[in-house]
C-alpha atoms as one frame of an Amber mdcrd trajectory, in Angstrom:
protein
   7.107  -8.478  18.552   3.961  -6.442  19.015   3.197  -3.190  17.240   4.375
  -0.980  20.120   7.774  -2.644  20.260   8.201  -2.412  16.490   7.280   1.273
  16.585   9.762   1.888  19.405  12.584  -0.013  17.684  11.948   1.781  14.409
  11.521   5.213  16.062   8.065   5.709  14.600   4.464   5.524  15.766   1.932
   2.724  15.879  -0.314   4.948  13.789   2.319   5.044  11.038   2.647   1.264
  11.175  -1.101   0.823  10.809  -1.042   3.224   7.864   1.757   1.280   6.151
  -0.239  -1.879   6.772  -3.353  -0.306   5.221  -1.264   0.560   2.149   0.015
  -3.010   1.875   3.619  -2.215   2.737   3.634  -4.027   6.078   1.865  -7.262
   6.854   1.030  -8.090  10.443   0.259 -11.559  11.652  -2.255 -11.917  14.469
  -1.792 -13.921  17.630  -4.636 -15.841  19.302  -5.742 -12.667  21.083  -5.861
 -10.676  17.847  -2.740  -8.589  18.557  -0.561  -7.648  15.629   2.712  -9.577
  15.628   5.747  -8.559  13.589   9.130 -10.167  12.968  12.654  -8.914  12.371
  11.955  -8.924   8.616   9.207  -6.364   9.227  11.738  -4.170  11.016  14.038
  -4.386   7.963  11.120  -3.453   5.703  10.145  -0.574   7.948  13.701   0.767
   8.001  13.733   0.636   4.197  10.431   2.529   4.058  11.614   5.212   6.473
  14.982   5.667   4.746  13.379   6.126   1.345  10.713   8.473   2.735  13.474
  10.588   4.285  15.009  10.817   0.791  11.751  12.070  -0.724  10.264   8.857
  -2.132   6.499   8.459  -1.851   4.910   5.208  -0.741   4.118   3.983  -4.257
   7.733   4.564  -5.268   8.794   2.569  -2.188   6.601  -0.435  -2.979   9.132
  -2.181  -5.329  11.804  -1.984  -2.617   9.485  -3.631  -0.097   8.514  -6.311
  -2.606  12.199  -6.950  -3.270  12.875  -7.480   0.447   9.841  -9.737   0.768
  11.122 -11.811  -2.167  14.200 -12.603  -0.101  16.772 -10.273  -1.621  19.406
  -8.954   0.788  18.506  -5.320   0.107  15.457  -3.540  -1.219  17.380  -2.079
  -4.114  18.598  -5.440  -5.459  15.727  -5.823  -7.952  15.270  -4.343 -11.441
  12.008  -2.609 -10.424  13.835  -0.804  -7.621  16.592   0.269  -9.993  13.966
   1.703 -12.322  12.517   3.771  -9.462  16.021   5.055  -8.710  16.469   6.046
 -12.365  13.153   7.930 -12.419  14.000   9.667  -9.136  17.407  10.734 -10.460
  15.765  12.250 -13.532  13.263  14.062 -11.306  16.063  15.374  -9.080  18.109
  16.513 -12.086  15.073  18.449 -13.355  14.545  20.076  -9.961  18.219  20.992
  -9.691  18.092  22.617 -13.141  15.004  24.624 -12.188  16.583  25.652  -8.890
  19.645  26.782 -10.814  17.400  28.997 -12.959  15.832  30.524  -9.845  19.270
  31.068  -8.330  20.496  32.856 -11.433  17.375  35.016 -11.552  17.931  36.050
  -7.926  21.645  36.674  -8.564  20.676  38.944 -11.463  18.406  40.890  -9.116
  21.272  41.366  -6.665  23.880  42.209  -9.303  21.727  44.855 -11.023  19.592
  46.517  -8.325  19.400  49.833 -10.199  17.668  48.102 -13.128  14.906  46.546
 -11.057  12.331  49.219 -11.878  13.451  49.447 -15.504  13.455  45.861 -16.734
  12.418  42.725 -14.980  13.181  39.479 -16.725  10.431  36.937 -16.413  11.001
  35.037 -13.203  10.995  31.264 -13.197   7.690  30.026 -11.828   8.189  28.800
  -8.283   6.164  28.474  -5.126   6.810  27.206  -1.657   4.566  24.285  -0.744
   4.319  22.318   2.502   6.573  19.664   0.963   9.192  22.173  -0.171   9.943
  24.458  -3.094   7.951  23.614  -6.207   9.191  25.028  -9.454   7.249  25.228
 -12.666   8.598  25.188 -16.178
């Protein structure tokens, strides 16, 4: 299938496909006219990429999953390298959840003791809203 059909079937853009190709995550074959040609395996890889991106994985974290699919495994998370990425992501998520809990408690304290706001302010957890979401510091 050509790039436009792959983009349509995967509900993405040709620009995104070219970007994934430039990052080495997709590999297009060329026909005699120079058009990019993709197979069903590329659609599986692209679905894996999109699913993991939707869950907050960056492209370098996704690479082991793609390599696992290319190696012939039935799923991208069948390989030890993919499992290691999952473990690191779980640790990262646990850390974020803990920091969010601290922010939540700080806000709850502000609501529970409004008369004390001018008197004593505990040090707030460091947090800022970024384009990719809430970023919390230690």
